[in-house]
ROZA-115738 format. One record per residue (C-alpha): residue number from 1; residue in one letter; x, y, z. Coordinates in Angstrom, 3 decimals, always signed. Each point is the difference from the previous one (the first is absolute). Layout:
N
    n  res        c1        c2        c3
  NUM    A         X         Y         Z
...
***
This chain:
579
    n  res        c1        c2        c3
    1    M    +9.402   +48.589  +168.472
    2    A    +1.398    -3.285    -1.075
    3    Q    +3.723    -0.584    +1.048
    4    G    +2.345    +0.713    -2.477
    5    T    -2.477    +2.310    -2.194
    6    K    +1.950    +3.365    -0.171
    7    K    -1.765    +2.891    +1.037
    8    S    -0.425    +2.695    -3.217
    9    V    +1.559    +3.435    +0.660
   10    R    -1.826    +2.639    -1.414
   11    K    +2.606    +2.413    -2.473
   12    L    -0.318    +3.414    +0.911
   13    P    -0.113    +2.342    -3.150
   14    K    +3.056    +1.771    -0.903
   15    P    -0.462    +3.811    +0.588
   16    K    -0.789    +2.101    -2.984
   17    L    +2.913    +2.203    -1.284
   18    S    -0.905    +3.635    -0.385
   19    K    +1.353    +2.010    -3.373
   20    E    +2.785    +1.235    +1.440
   21    E    +1.383    -3.242    +1.909
   22    L    -0.941    -1.955    -3.428
   23    A    +2.241    +2.826    -1.922
   24    K    +2.436    -0.029    +2.280
   25    R    +0.178    -3.658    -0.451
   26    R    +0.193    +0.116    -3.382
   27    R    +2.923    +2.672    -0.104
   28    E    +2.301    -2.575    +2.450
   29    R    -0.088    -2.793    -2.018
   30    A    +0.678    +2.360    -2.991
   31    R    +2.814    +0.645    +1.675
   32    E    +1.017    -3.238    +0.631
   33    R    -0.307    -1.108    -3.270
   34    S    +2.149    +2.731    -1.110
   35    F    +2.890    -0.132    +2.263
   36    L    -0.061    -4.075    -0.690
   37    R    +0.197    +1.221    -3.884
   38    S    +2.641    +2.806    +0.436
   39    H    +2.952    -2.688    +0.821
   40    R    -1.037    -2.237    -3.498
   41    V    -0.227    +2.906    -2.152
   42    I    +3.542    +1.480    +1.094
   43    F    +1.991    -3.335    -0.913
   44    E    -2.349    -0.697    -2.774
   45    R    +0.911    +3.668    -2.096
   46    I    +3.890    -0.827    +0.912
   47    G    -0.251    -3.665    -1.950
   48    F    -0.240    -2.518    +2.834
   49    S    -2.167    -2.781    +0.368
   50    R    -2.334    -0.797    +2.600
   51    I    +0.022    -3.749    +1.055
   52    T    -3.586    -1.861    +1.096
   53    P    -1.202    -1.181    +1.724
   54    V    +1.729    +1.415    +3.261
   55    D    -2.332    +1.983    +1.400
   56    G    -1.818    -1.885    +3.126
   57    V    +2.253    -2.977    -0.113
   58    H    +0.974    -0.552    +3.871
   59    F    +3.536    -1.511    +0.793
   60    E    +2.032    -0.555    +2.788
   61    F    +3.914    +1.032    -0.124
   62    E    +2.580    -1.027    +2.562
   63    G    -2.819    -0.348    +2.551
   64    L    -1.660    +2.839    -0.750
   65    K    -3.690    +0.474    -1.844
   66    S    -0.723    +2.594    -2.242
   67    E    -0.962    +0.892    -3.909
   68    L    +0.803    +1.867    -2.697
   69    D    -2.092    +2.593    -2.205
   70    D    +2.354    -0.193    -3.137
   71    I    +3.051    -1.249    -1.926
   72    F    +1.353    +2.519    -2.745
   73    V    +2.985    -1.620    -2.052
   74    F    +1.839    +1.957    -2.676
   75    E    +3.371    -1.985    -1.703
   76    N    +1.725    -0.812    +3.433
   77    V    -2.281    +2.355    +2.505
   78    V    -2.193    -1.341    +2.135
   79    V    -2.470    +2.114    +1.910
   80    L    -1.762    -1.426    +3.010
   81    A    -2.978    +2.432    +0.900
   82    E    -2.387    +0.054    +3.315
   83    Y    -2.547    +2.794    +0.515
   84    T    -2.572    +0.331    +2.802
   85    R    -3.168    +1.785    +0.155
   86    S    +0.366    +0.505    +3.887
   87    S    +0.432    +3.337    +1.777
   88    G    +0.307    +1.298    +3.566
   89    A    +0.941    -3.008    +2.404
   90    G    -1.187    -2.580    -2.696
   91    L    +3.272    +1.264    -1.967
   92    A    +1.929    +0.180    +2.454
   93    K    -0.981    -3.506    +1.114
   94    H    +0.394    -1.231    -3.596
   95    A    +3.703    +1.626    +0.035
   96    K    +1.254    -1.766    +2.669
   97    G    -1.444    -2.982    -1.438
   98    K    +1.842    -0.005    -3.014
   99    G    +3.340    +1.288    +1.061
  100    G    +1.534    -3.279    +1.039
  101    V    -0.964    -1.996    -3.558
  102    H    +0.907    +2.485    -1.915
  103    S    +3.402    +0.048    +1.300
  104    K    +0.508    -4.050    -0.080
  105    I    -1.237    +0.512    -3.816
  106    A    +3.166    +2.897    -0.476
  107    E    +2.465    -2.174    +2.049
  108    N    -0.270    -2.524    -2.261
  109    P    -2.612    +0.721    -2.961
  110    V    +1.135    -2.642    -2.487
  111    K    -1.013    -2.912    +2.400
  112    F    -3.591    +2.054    +0.066
  113    L    -0.538    +0.093    -3.494
  114    E    +1.051    -3.904    -0.023
  115    F    -2.381    -0.547    +2.592
  116    F    -2.713    +2.283    -1.142
  117    R    +0.160    -1.456    -3.921
  118    K    -1.872    -3.005    +1.688
  119    K    -2.691    +2.031    +0.965
  120    S    -0.251    +2.239    -2.742
  121    T    -0.561    -1.821    -3.769
  122    G    +1.185    +3.609    -1.718
  123    L    +3.007    +0.187    +1.772
  124    D    +1.122    -3.561    -0.627
  125    E    -0.893    +0.645    -3.997
  126    W    +2.172    +3.213    +0.023
  127    F    +2.866    -1.973    +2.063
  128    R    -0.194    -2.559    -3.019
  129    D    +0.561    +2.809    -2.717
  130    V    +2.363    +2.492    +1.698
  131    N    +3.228    +0.211    -1.560
  132    Y    +1.951    +0.723    +3.368
  133    T    +1.584    -1.945    +3.204
  134    P    -1.681    +0.723    +3.120
  135    K    +3.047    +1.704    +1.113
  136    Q    -0.464    +2.287    -2.237
  137    L    -4.133    +0.940    +1.009
  138    E    +0.142    +3.791    +1.028
  139    V    -2.903    -0.767    +2.929
  140    R    -1.519    +2.927    +1.400
  141    I    -3.037    +0.658    +2.631
  142    I    -2.417    +2.808    -0.076
  143    Y    -2.533    +0.693    +2.526
  144    A    -2.801    +2.336    -0.479
  145    S    -2.752    +0.915    +2.231
  146    I    -3.020    +2.339    -0.691
  147    D    +0.299    +2.039    +2.738
  148    S    +3.453    +1.905    +1.669
  149    L    +2.600    -2.611    +1.552
  150    E    +1.606    +1.606    +3.100
  151    D    +4.037    -0.563    -0.117
  152    H    -0.036    -1.780    +3.252
  153    H    -1.725    -2.345    -1.762
  154    K    +1.786    -0.005    -3.083
  155    A    +3.285    -0.504    +1.731
  156    L    -1.510    -3.423    +0.593
  157    F    +0.777    -0.876    -3.704
  158    K    +3.875    -0.068    -0.727
  159    S    +0.047    -0.943    -3.545
  160    S    -3.751    +0.777    -1.384
  161    K    -0.500    +3.393    -2.168
  162    F    -2.788    +1.649    +1.306
  163    M    -2.423    +1.523    -2.700
  164    S    -1.773    +3.088    +1.442
  165    L    -2.967    +1.191    -1.228
  166    A    +2.000    +3.517    -1.744
  167    E    +2.300    -2.404    -1.192
  168    R    -2.520    -2.326    -2.037
  169    S    -1.808    +3.062    -1.182
  170    Y    +3.487    +1.065    -1.503
  171    F    +0.927    -3.053    -1.672
  172    N    -3.829    +0.040    -1.186
  173    N    +0.745    +3.205    -1.227
  174    L    +3.519    -0.406    -1.533
  175    T    -1.088    -3.374    -1.543
  176    R    -3.297    +1.266    -1.712
  177    V    +2.071    +2.767    -1.498
  178    V    +3.247    -1.629    -1.065
  179    K    -0.827    -3.969    +0.036
  180    I    +3.367    -2.291    -0.455
  181    S    +2.399    +3.101    +0.169
  182    A    -0.933    -0.045    +4.030
  183    R    +1.308    -3.115    +0.657
  184    Q    +3.348    +1.484    +0.811
  185    E    -1.205    +1.803    +2.744
  186    V    -2.342    -2.707    +1.338
  187    L    +3.080    -2.534    +0.304
  188    E    +1.487    +2.438    +2.013
  189    F    -2.649    +0.357    +2.307
  190    L    +0.386    -3.044    +0.527
  191    G    +3.499    -0.287    +0.683
  192    V    +0.910    -2.066    -3.213
  193    D    +3.479    +0.990    -2.000
  194    P    -1.359    -0.034    -3.792
  195    N    +3.262    -1.182    -0.692
  196    N    -1.025    -3.425    +1.890
  197    V    -2.998    +0.261    -2.339
  198    G    +0.513    -2.788    -2.873
  199    Q    -1.291    +0.053    -3.715
  200    D    -1.136    -3.040    -1.829
  201    G    +1.712    -2.134    +2.989
  202    V    +2.812    +1.708    -0.045
  203    I    +1.632    +2.081    +2.510
  204    S    +2.770    +2.350    -0.699
  205    T    +3.595    -0.470    +1.956
  206    T    +1.200    +3.364    -0.800
  207    T    -1.229    +3.496    -0.751
  208    P    +0.245    +1.083    -3.601
  209    E    +0.638    +3.558    -1.162
  210    D    -1.645    +2.107    -2.943
  211    D    +2.307    +2.631    -1.694
  212    Y    -1.409    +2.975    -1.155
  213    Q    +1.736    +3.079    -2.143
  214    A    +0.232    +3.348    +2.323
  215    L    +1.174    +3.388    +0.800
  216    L    +1.766    +0.540    +2.980
  217    L    +0.033    +3.504    +1.412
  218    P    +2.779    +1.319    +1.586
  219    R    -0.473    +1.074    +3.966
  220    E    +0.953    +3.506    -0.996
  221    Q    -3.210    +0.370    -2.439
  222    S    -2.115    -2.027    +2.505
  223    H    +1.185    +1.713    +3.373
  224    F    -1.765    -3.139    +1.883
  225    P    +2.199    -1.036    +3.225
  226    D    +3.172    -2.005    -0.132
  227    G    -0.777    -3.323    -1.199
  228    F    -3.018    +0.707    -1.873
  229    R    +0.303    -0.957    -3.540
  230    I    -2.833    +1.173    -2.933
  231    V    -0.379    -2.016    -3.093
  232    S    -2.558    +0.276    -2.885
  233    F    -1.379    -2.722    -1.997
  234    Y    -2.590    -2.058    -1.971
  235    I    -1.380    -2.627    +1.985
  236    D    -3.189    -2.698    -1.121
  237    P    -2.727    +0.334    +2.516
  238    D    +0.226    -3.834    +0.951
  239    A    +3.297    -0.295    +0.829
  240    L    -0.817    +3.141    +2.597
  241    L    -3.267    -1.376    +0.944
  242    R    +1.703    -2.857    +1.207
  243    R    +2.801    +1.747    +1.652
  244    A    -2.140    +2.784    +1.728
  245    Y    -1.379    +1.041    +3.151
  246    V    -2.063    +3.340    +1.444
  247    L    -0.556    +1.035    +3.209
  248    R    -3.381    +0.686    -0.337
  249    R    -1.399    +1.904    +3.138
  250    N    -3.183    -2.661    +0.109
  251    G    +1.990    -3.189    -0.269
  252    W    +0.821    -2.618    +2.424
  253    R    +3.413    +0.718    +0.781
  254    D    +0.937    +2.094    +3.596
  255    S    -2.378    +2.655    -0.870
  256    L    +3.017    +2.888    +1.674
  257    N    +1.945    -0.916    -3.077
  258    L    -2.354    +1.004    -2.847
  259    Y    -1.478    +2.564    -1.955
  260    Q    -0.940    -0.296    -3.375
  261    R    -3.616    -0.631    -1.669
  262    L    -1.978    -2.761    -0.605
  263    I    -0.148    -0.591    -3.416
  264    I    -2.647    +1.690    -1.289
  265    P    -2.314    -2.798    -2.536
  266    S    -1.054    +3.024    -2.499
  267    K    +3.066    +1.256    -0.521
  268    I    +1.425    -3.518    -0.714
  269    K    -3.067    -0.482    -2.061
  270    A    +0.442    +2.945    -1.878
  271    I    +3.772    -0.324    -0.721
  272    R    -0.956    -3.554    -1.291
  273    A    -2.237    +0.932    -2.439
  274    H    +2.579    +2.707    -1.533
  275    L    +2.466    -2.950    -0.410
  276    R    -2.598    -2.255    -1.690
  277    E    -1.985    +3.113    -2.189
  278    K    +2.966    +2.107    -0.573
  279    E    +2.340    -2.672    -0.839
  280    R    +2.936    +1.525    +1.552
  281    V    +1.556    +0.846    +3.524
  282    F    +0.271    +2.920    +2.270
  283    A    +2.769    +1.992    -0.482
  284    N    +0.739    +1.568    +2.980
  285    N    +2.575    -1.215    +2.736
  286    I    -0.456    -2.247    +3.380
  287    V    +2.332    +0.576    +2.715
  288    I    +1.629    -3.266    +1.909
  289    T    +2.211    -0.982    +2.857
  290    L    +2.559    -2.689    -0.906
  291    P    +1.759    -2.612    +2.455
  292    A    +3.398    +0.938    +1.239
  293    D    +1.620    -3.495    -2.397
  294    A    -1.374    +1.521    -3.088
  295    K    +3.230    +0.417    -2.110
  296    I    +0.849    +2.416    -2.600
  297    E    +2.712    -0.661    -2.706
  298    D    +1.422    +1.443    -2.479
  299    V    +0.436    -1.451    -3.646
  300    S    +2.564    -2.078    +0.791
  301    G    -1.266    -1.822    +2.879
  302    H    +1.822    +2.260    +2.909
  303    V    -2.078    +1.006    +2.692
  304    L    -0.377    +4.042    -0.057
  305    S    +0.646    +2.264    +2.980
  306    D    -1.134    +3.462    +0.481
  307    E    +4.187    +1.036    -0.394
  308    D    -0.252    -1.561    -3.366
  309    I    -2.777    +2.244    -1.532
  310    S    -0.671    +4.051    -0.108
  311    K    -2.499    -0.092    -2.456
  312    P    -3.271    -2.121    -0.891
  313    T    +1.512    -3.560    -1.650
  314    P    -1.228    -2.643    -1.354
  315    A    -0.086    -3.424    +1.899
  316    T    -1.008    -3.230    +1.008
  317    L    -2.746    -0.121    +2.753
  318    K    +0.142    -4.069    +1.087
  319    L    -3.324    -0.602    +2.678
  320    K    -0.362    -3.392    +1.897
  321    K    -2.971    -1.778    -0.715
  322    R    -1.353    +0.827    +3.617
  323    G    -3.732    +0.310    +1.380
  324    N    -1.101    +3.515    +1.970
  325    S    +3.714    +1.404    -0.961
  326    V    -0.998    +3.064    -1.409
  327    G    -1.976    +2.740    +1.365
  328    I    -2.472    +2.242    -2.117
  329    I    +0.323    +3.265    +1.175
  330    D    -2.462    +2.054    -2.897
  331    G    -1.619    -2.252    -2.861
  332    Q    -2.127    -2.863    +1.620
  333    H    -2.802    +0.480    -2.102
  334    R    +1.526    +0.255    -2.666
  335    V    +2.401    -3.602    +0.632
  336    F    -2.735    -1.877    +0.957
  337    S    -2.256    +1.099    -2.504
  338    Y    +1.862    -3.009    -2.122
  339    Y    -1.076    -2.875    +2.804
  340    A    -0.524    -3.372    -0.750
  341    D    -3.246    -0.995    -0.336
  342    I    -0.902    -4.173    +0.009
  343    T    -2.259    +0.644    -3.260
  344    P    +2.960    +1.192    -2.481
  345    D    -0.354    +3.266    -1.538
  346    K    +2.718    +0.087    -3.291
  347    K    +0.284    +3.385    -0.199
  348    I    +0.884    +0.468    +4.050
  349    D    +1.718    -2.787    +0.067
  350    K    +2.174    +1.137    -3.208
  351    Y    +1.029    +3.090    +1.546
  352    R    +0.320    -1.400    +3.244
  353    L    +3.543    -1.703    -1.436
  354    Q    +1.049    +2.771    -2.194
  355    Q    +2.583    +2.092    +1.567
  356    N    -2.298    +3.453    +0.006
  357    L    -0.081    +1.694    +3.503
  358    L    +2.586    +2.658    +0.280
  359    A    +1.258    +0.034    +3.885
  360    T    +2.216    +1.794    +2.068
  361    G    +1.479    -1.869    +2.297
  362    I    +1.773    +1.086    +3.290
  363    I    +2.576    -2.809    +1.318
  364    Y    +0.168    -0.113    +3.886
  365    P    +3.693    +0.006    +1.736
  366    S    +1.198    -3.398    +1.367
  367    G    -0.922    -0.560    +3.500
  368    M    -2.814    +2.177    +0.076
  369    K    -2.577    -0.725    +2.526
  370    D    -3.684    -0.773    -0.447
  371    Q    -1.505    +2.950    +1.820
  372    E    +2.770    +2.271    -2.017
  373    R    -1.257    -1.380    -3.123
  374    E    -3.908    +0.585    +1.105
  375    R    +0.794    +3.567    +1.270
  376    F    +1.553    +0.832    -3.392
  377    E    -2.285    -1.764    -2.257
  378    A    -2.690    +2.011    +2.263
  379    G    +1.449    +3.616    -0.522
  380    L    +0.501    -0.979    -3.576
  381    F    -3.790    -0.503    -0.330
  382    L    -0.893    +3.045    +1.839
  383    E    +2.393    +2.133    -2.159
  384    I    -1.165    -1.264    -2.954
  385    N    -4.004    +0.430    +0.901
  386    S    +0.586    +3.383    +1.635
  387    T    -1.523    +1.617    -2.824
  388    Q    -2.482    -2.220    -1.341
  389    A    -3.480    -0.557    +1.949
  390    S    +0.109    -0.276    +3.270
  391    A    +0.976    -3.136    +1.665
  392    A    -2.350    -1.531    +2.699
  393    S    +0.647    +1.492    +3.610
  394    D    +0.572    -3.358    +1.128
  395    I    +2.373    -0.649    -2.646
  396    I    +1.919    +2.946    +0.927
  397    Q    -0.147    -0.556    +3.209
  398    A    +1.689    -3.445    -0.024
  399    I    +2.875    +1.466    -2.248
  400    W    +0.707    +2.119    +2.806
  401    V    +0.410    -2.640    +2.526
  402    L    +2.944    -1.633    -2.577
  403    L    +1.316    +3.311    -0.430
  404    D    +0.102    +1.832    +3.347
  405    P    -1.486    -2.514    +2.598
  406    F    +0.842    +2.801    +2.519
  407    K    -2.954    +2.178    -1.622
  408    P    -3.320    +0.266    +1.926
  409    I    -1.891    -1.207    -2.736
  410    S    +2.335    -3.000    -0.282
  411    V    -0.280    -0.429    +3.728
  412    S    -3.764    +0.344    -0.207
  413    R    -0.339    -2.445    -2.837
  414    V    +2.277    -2.934    +1.942
  415    V    -2.237    +0.687    +2.703
  416    V    -3.087    -0.717    -1.656
  417    N    +1.091    -2.865    -1.578
  418    R    +0.769    -1.452    +3.337
  419    L    -3.317    +1.100    +1.390
  420    A    -1.834    -2.167    -2.915
  421    V    +1.071    -2.923    +1.360
  422    T    -0.375    +0.925    +3.951
  423    Q    -2.573    -0.420    +1.642
  424    P    -2.497    +1.445    +0.417
  425    L    +0.333    +1.541    -3.711
  426    A    +1.463    -3.685    -1.369
  427    G    -2.231    -0.805    -2.854
  428    R    -1.495    +3.299    -0.408
  429    L    +2.416    +2.357    -1.640
  430    A    +0.728    -0.292    -3.805
  431    R    +3.859    -0.622    -0.810
  432    S    -1.159    -0.127    -3.514
  433    S    -2.201    +1.706    -2.487
  434    L    -1.201    -3.937    -0.214
  435    D    -0.860    -0.218    +3.266
  436    S    -4.017    +0.494    -0.741
  437    G    -1.777    +0.987    +2.744
  438    R    +2.434    +0.932    +2.243
  439    I    +0.764    +3.874    +1.382
  440    K    +2.243    +1.650    -2.218
  441    T    +3.039    +1.436    +1.254
  442    A    +1.685    +3.018    -1.453
  443    S    -2.184    +2.570    +1.782
  444    I    +0.571    -1.857    +2.940
  445    V    +3.724    +0.494    -0.433
  446    A    -0.323    +3.993    -1.297
  447    Y    -2.499    +0.693    +2.641
  448    G    -0.002    -1.923    +3.111
  449    L    +3.325    -1.908    +0.515
  450    Q    +2.389    +2.922    -1.614
  451    P    -1.097    +2.780    +2.445
  452    L    +0.068    -2.613    +2.822
  453    T    +3.548    -1.641    -0.780
  454    K    +1.465    +3.150    -0.549
  455    R    +3.374    +0.415    +1.940
  456    S    -1.254    +3.865    +1.465
  457    G    -2.330    +1.705    +2.023
  458    N    -2.313    -1.068    +2.624
  459    D    -2.336    -1.835    -1.755
  460    S    +2.025    -3.238    -1.330
  461    L    +0.452    -3.131    +1.386
  462    F    +4.159    +1.191    -0.300
  463    S    -0.859    +2.464    +2.381
  464    I    -0.728    -2.474    +2.863
  465    W    +2.700    -2.470    -1.042
  466    D    +1.986    -1.041    +3.016
  467    Q    +3.463    -0.924    -2.111
  468    N    +1.740    +3.234    +0.506
  469    D    +3.169    -1.204    -1.457
  470    A    -1.400    -0.444    -3.098
  471    K    -2.357    +2.980    +0.293
  472    A    +3.483    +1.880    +0.134
  473    R    +1.568    -1.891    -3.260
  474    F    -3.675    +0.553    -1.695
  475    A    +0.839    +3.895    +0.686
  476    D    +3.611    +0.332    -0.934
  477    G    -0.474    -2.370    -3.239
  478    T    +2.564    -2.719    +1.506
  479    A    -3.499    -2.616    +0.154
  480    T    +0.756    -3.676    -1.091
  481    N    -2.295    -2.296    -1.538
  482    D    -0.183    -1.956    +3.081
  483    D    -1.466    +3.675    +1.919
  484    L    -2.531    +0.319    -2.681
  485    D    -1.323    -3.799    +0.194
  486    A    -0.362    +0.745    +3.634
  487    Y    -2.101    +2.577    -0.632
  488    I    -1.949    -1.341    -2.686
  489    D    -0.469    -2.933    +2.770
  490    F    -1.338    +2.476    +2.707
  491    C    -2.442    +1.398    -2.611
  492    V    -1.282    -2.923    -0.872
  493    S    -0.350    -1.602    +3.304
  494    T    -1.836    +3.470    +1.458
  495    I    -1.853    +0.415    -2.871
  496    S    -1.208    -3.610    -0.006
  497    G    -0.590    +0.479    +3.797
  498    F    -1.904    +2.846    -0.148
  499    L    -2.363    -1.274    -2.761
  500    A    -0.905    -3.206    +2.281
  501    E    -1.014    +2.172    +2.651
  502    C    -2.452    +1.663    -2.232
  503    R    -1.295    -3.211    -1.605
  504    T    -0.437    -1.411    +3.520
  505    A    -2.032    +3.358    +1.016
  506    L    -2.048    -0.815    -3.028
  507    D    -3.332    -1.984    +0.113
  508    S    +0.351    -3.484    -1.585
  509    G    +0.233    -0.368    -3.487
  510    K    +0.848    +3.514    -0.768
  511    W    +3.935    -0.346    -0.621
  512    K    -0.677    -1.522    -3.786
  513    L    -0.049    +1.556    -3.111
  514    V    -2.535    +2.535    -1.258
  515    G    -3.204    -2.264    -1.720
  516    D    +1.501    -3.119    +1.997
  517    D    -3.512    -0.507    +2.521
  518    G    +0.348    +3.241    +1.754
  519    G    +3.602    +0.808    -0.224
  520    I    +1.561    +3.523    +0.267
  521    L    +3.950    -0.339    -1.235
  522    S    +0.663    +1.990    -2.918
  523    V    +2.632    +2.476    -1.057
  524    T    -2.034    +2.854    +1.636
  525    V    -0.406    -2.175    +3.303
  526    V    +3.928    -0.921    +0.266
  527    N    +1.341    +3.296    -0.907
  528    G    -2.303    +1.521    +2.206
  529    L    +0.765    -2.048    +3.317
  530    I    +3.954    +0.607    -1.441
  531    I    -0.762    +3.775    +0.505
  532    L    -1.513    -0.877    +3.170
  533    L    +3.299    -1.625    +1.348
  534    R    +1.782    +3.096    -1.236
  535    K    -2.192    +2.475    +1.773
  536    L    +0.219    -2.237    +3.281
  537    I    +3.430    +0.025    +0.135
  538    A    +0.114    +4.169    -0.666
  539    D    -2.505    +0.226    +2.771
  540    G    +2.456    -1.921    +2.634
  541    K    -2.899    -2.745    -0.343
  542    F    +2.139    -2.889    -1.401
  543    S    +3.562    -0.653    +0.935
  544    G    +0.398    -3.643    -1.366
  545    V    -2.521    -2.348    +2.875
  546    P    -3.548    +0.167    -2.304
  547    S    -1.452    -1.663    +2.491
  548    N    -0.098    +3.071    +2.371
  549    L    -2.417    +1.906    -1.756
  550    N    -3.607    -0.557    +0.151
  551    L    -1.625    -0.561    -3.596
  552    G    -3.155    -1.135    +0.855
  553    G    -1.870    +2.935    -1.316
  554    I    +1.204    -0.576    -3.585
  555    N    -2.505    -2.712    -0.408
  556    S    -2.802    +2.546    -0.463
  557    V    +1.667    +1.995    -2.940
  558    D    -2.175    -0.338    -3.228
  559    F    +3.420    -1.371    -2.287
  560    K    -1.998    -0.721    -2.969
  561    S    -1.323    +3.310    -0.266
  562    Y    +3.548    +1.681    -0.807
  563    K    +1.169    -0.404    -3.537
  564    S    +2.807    -0.129    -2.407
  565    S    +2.678    +2.568    +1.506
  566    Q    -1.452    +1.583    +3.504
  567    Y    +2.560    -2.067    +1.880
  568    A    -0.040    +3.199    +1.962
  569    D    -3.048    +0.525    +0.648
  570    L    -0.290    -3.304    +1.211
  571    A    +2.920    +0.116    +2.247
  572    T    -1.163    +3.164    +1.994
  573    I    -2.995    -1.643    +0.621
  574    L    +1.732    -2.913    +1.422
  575    R    +2.083    +1.737    +1.860
  576    S    -3.049    +1.893    +2.012
  577    K    -1.062    -3.689    +1.101
  578    V    +3.687    -1.185    +1.362
  579    K    +0.312    +1.179    +3.851
***
């Protein structure tokens, strides 16, 4: 061979993929496209603009290399977004690599934007046109992964907002239905005070009030607890939408403090059609809660107290224009049917500005804590809906967590929420109805965890808990919140430890969701394993140390042959396999 001549290398043909492999690859690509698009539509629907070009622009800031995927802007709000399609170990690595640069950006966001505008012509143009000074900008960072990110990796980000699958699904659903009127809630999720958001280049330095002619009900007729005040008045939907919050069960807030249903698109569509076609509003009442700083004055401008009235009294209600300050207890669909859309709707836009919603407002006592308000609202919601169509079981469970955290079903609900973020079930249990493809938990709470965590019987975790002083306080009704937290901690750690041993006893690849390459995990299997633990406790075979068990025999069980509610049957077979 002559010197300098390169030896030709024969390329091996790529292996031909099967139909199943090709279909799987198409599904994965479609999932990735949907993942990327899902964030952009949320911000587009609420009136944000997307800065381009951003995606793929690499940079080095404060000695750290990184890139962004999107920048969204609205008035003086700037949202920096980064998404990752990594999973497993790759996701952990990606999170570790991004935590540092996110912290650097959060420490000096204006400096970062000034730096990045030199790399993005779109951002530079926005800076030239914007009517706000750099110090007036509200800058936020969101980080989103296509798969679940564990809590210890989230701890790497101190200033970023995480948008999980459930939160993406929730905001996609909400913005798809009520468009611009969802902006207040998205801002709250981002941690942006709506009062700090400018309008046409101006940021208000005060919080103005609106006046409403109201009827104040004396306590003798309302029979509400001391400090609560009841008023009836008409309010325009626009003013209410700008102030409203709804503690929706499957929203983004702490899942233990939520109880109301998600907005149902068909109901919104039907009510909106009624408004447009009948050209008249619904003449029925909505129930809302008002902040403690709502003022009630008589015709002379003097503040009315309960001692001043003995019968329903005309008054002026003064409400501050403050976002997320009015809670909607009953009537969210009637309120949100007046939503504002990017495309004007002349009839709806007209009705939205008219005082045509009759509201019963419940004014909170001053100094009432957030948890107390949420508990009150949950109880009121349950009262209103107790005679209507049955609320979903997970909604009822969430309400009881608020009303009576010591109730067995409440304990079970908290435990399942903790298991959903703890290995070996982390990322496999649905914390929301929008967690598509994950295991629903209402039946696990009712049929698996509630019997296991009850505070009676020889087959419960309580029977093997070694905190005798706390157990005595539970028995005589003097248990504290610390006692309850300690018992819940014990339940979560014990169940997680036992399930981890079960996972070890099974063939590699089985501990995955049903339908995922040989996975077995389903409601039936999780409940079967939890009932197995209860049987082992009752038989004296389990005292809190799962490694003392010989669980190898459970691998021979045909888990997939057990369907639907065959929890007990599965548990019986599993028990026969444990030595």
